C-alpha atoms as one frame of an Amber mdcrd trajectory, in Angstrom:
protein
   0.496  -0.218   0.592   2.652   2.232   1.255   4.920   1.300  -2.211   1.572
   2.186  -4.512   1.112   5.453  -3.010   4.705   6.282  -3.700   4.783   5.652
  -7.106   1.612   7.803  -7.807   3.366  10.473  -5.748   6.574  10.168  -7.619
   4.710  10.555 -11.094   3.152  13.235 -10.434   5.679  15.005  -9.040   7.785
  14.046 -11.747   4.833  14.294 -14.227   4.579  18.502 -12.541   8.349  18.833
 -13.193   8.008  18.304 -16.839   5.246  19.914 -17.562   5.367  23.103 -15.044
   8.984  24.833 -17.318   7.148  24.093 -20.750   3.903  25.403 -19.972   5.855
  28.615 -18.675   7.917  28.458 -21.402   4.972  28.721 -24.541   3.299  31.245
 -22.273   6.430  33.507 -22.569   6.706  32.237 -26.301   2.903  33.115 -27.269
   3.738  36.678 -26.274   6.297  38.066 -28.081   5.812  36.109 -31.350   2.478
  38.971 -31.551   4.550  41.783 -31.000   7.179  40.278 -33.413   3.622  40.078
 -35.837   2.642  43.435 -35.080   6.054  44.860 -36.085   6.526  43.628 -38.849
   2.915  43.685 -40.325   3.957  47.788 -39.360   7.046  47.499 -41.329   5.560
  46.042 -43.981   2.740  48.614 -44.598   5.173  50.972 -45.084   7.146  49.357
 -46.888   4.202  49.082 -49.219   2.872  52.406 -48.448   6.152  54.057 -49.503
   6.514  51.984 -52.773   3.035  53.210 -53.669   3.959  57.346 -53.298   7.025
  56.370 -55.548   5.405  54.419 -58.158   2.296  57.613 -58.080   5.822  60.175
 -58.359   7.008  57.708 -61.135   4.308  57.552 -63.147   4.320  61.020 -63.393
   7.479  60.919 -65.344   7.839  60.315 -69.221  10.366  57.578 -70.800  13.839
  56.722 -69.673  12.967  58.606 -66.349   9.994  56.672 -65.682  11.522  53.520
 -65.873  14.333  54.495 -63.823  12.468  55.545 -60.977   9.785  52.689 -61.409
  13.253  50.509 -61.548  14.836  52.462 -58.128  11.042  52.205 -56.184  11.239
  48.787 -56.887  14.558  48.557 -55.005  14.009  50.250 -52.328  10.939  47.997
 -52.012  13.225  44.653 -51.859  15.542  46.261 -49.616  13.198  47.491 -47.301
  10.823  44.520 -46.594  14.142  42.129 -46.010  15.535  44.991 -43.243  11.563
  44.437 -41.707  11.724  42.582 -38.630  11.066  39.169 -39.129
């Protein structure tokens, strides 16, 4: 009888020792992922808005200047997205 109680208590303690750190780590990770996601989303939105403004300004130009402006806008957007937090 005492052996069964000791085994049950030992099993419960070991389960808590294994499960508690995993639960705490999961809660911390979930909170930081939301913050990271919102920062990424804001950075991407800014990049897209800047790109739209650059395209709008580039369309006002003609010929070779327009092509250069569009290429510069595309390159700036690519660099901006690469620099955005993941």
